[in-house]
N, C-alpha and C positions, 0 to 999 in steps of 0.2 A: 621766261620774261618777268613773270610775277616776282620771282626772287631778286631781280635786278631793280624792279620798281620799289620793292620793299627795302632793299638795301639803300637806294637813293633817298627814299623817304626818311629812313633813319639817320643817313650820314651826309644828306645834300648841304646843309649848312656848314658843316665842317669841310667838305670838299670844295665848295664854293670858296670859302676863306682861304683854305690851305693852297689850292691851285693858283689862286691869285697872289698870294702871299710869296710863293717860291718864285714866281716870275720876277718880283721886286727884289728879293733877297739874293737870288742865284742866277738871274738871267744873263748877267755879264759872263760868268764862268760856265754856265750850262744853258746855252741858248735853246736847247730842245725843250726847256720847260714852257716856252711860249706855245709851241706846237702841242705839247701835253695839254695845256690849259684849253687850247681851242678845241682839241678832241674831246676832252672831258665836257665841255659846253655842248658840243654836238650830241654826244651821247645822252646828256640830261634832257635836250630839246626832243630827241627821238623818243625817249622813254615817256616824256610828258604827252607826246603825240601818239602814243601807242605803237610806235615802229618797232618791230621785234628785230629787225635786221641790224644787229651790232657787231657781227663777226668781224667785218672789215675795220671797224673803229678799234677794236681791241687788238687786232692783228698789228695795226699801226702802232698802238701804244706799247705792244711787246717789242716791237722792232726798235722803236725811238728810244725806249728805256733799257734796251738790251736786256730784255726778259726781266725787267724790274731790278736790275742790279743797282745798288745804292752806291753812289760815288763817295769817296772817302772824306771829301771836304764839304759835307753838307750838314745842315742843322737837323734837329729832331722832327720838325715840321715837314721837311723835305722827305725824310724817311717815312713818316706816318702817311704822307700823300701816296707814295709809291705803294706802300702796304695796302692802303685802302682801294687803290685802283687794281692792284693785283687780286684782292679778295673779290672785287666786283668781277674781274675777268674770269675768275674760276666758276663763278655762278653760271657762265654761258657755256663753259667747256662740257 
């Protein structure tokens, strides 16, 4: 858990910005980004409250993102968002 907390501490500002940005830029063609944003916010809140049970959240992210597969029609911010979420996911594995 401390690894996730450390990761979020170092990357929270970027992830907040990026998960919001991809909803605006890609929401029409990739509606899953809205749920990705919501799950990220839930994870952030859980970590802030000391909740260590993140397995279900990351299982949802893995499923929704098709194991963090990056669509061919997205921008670098979208790619960076998926990479960051996948890195965070690997910390709980």
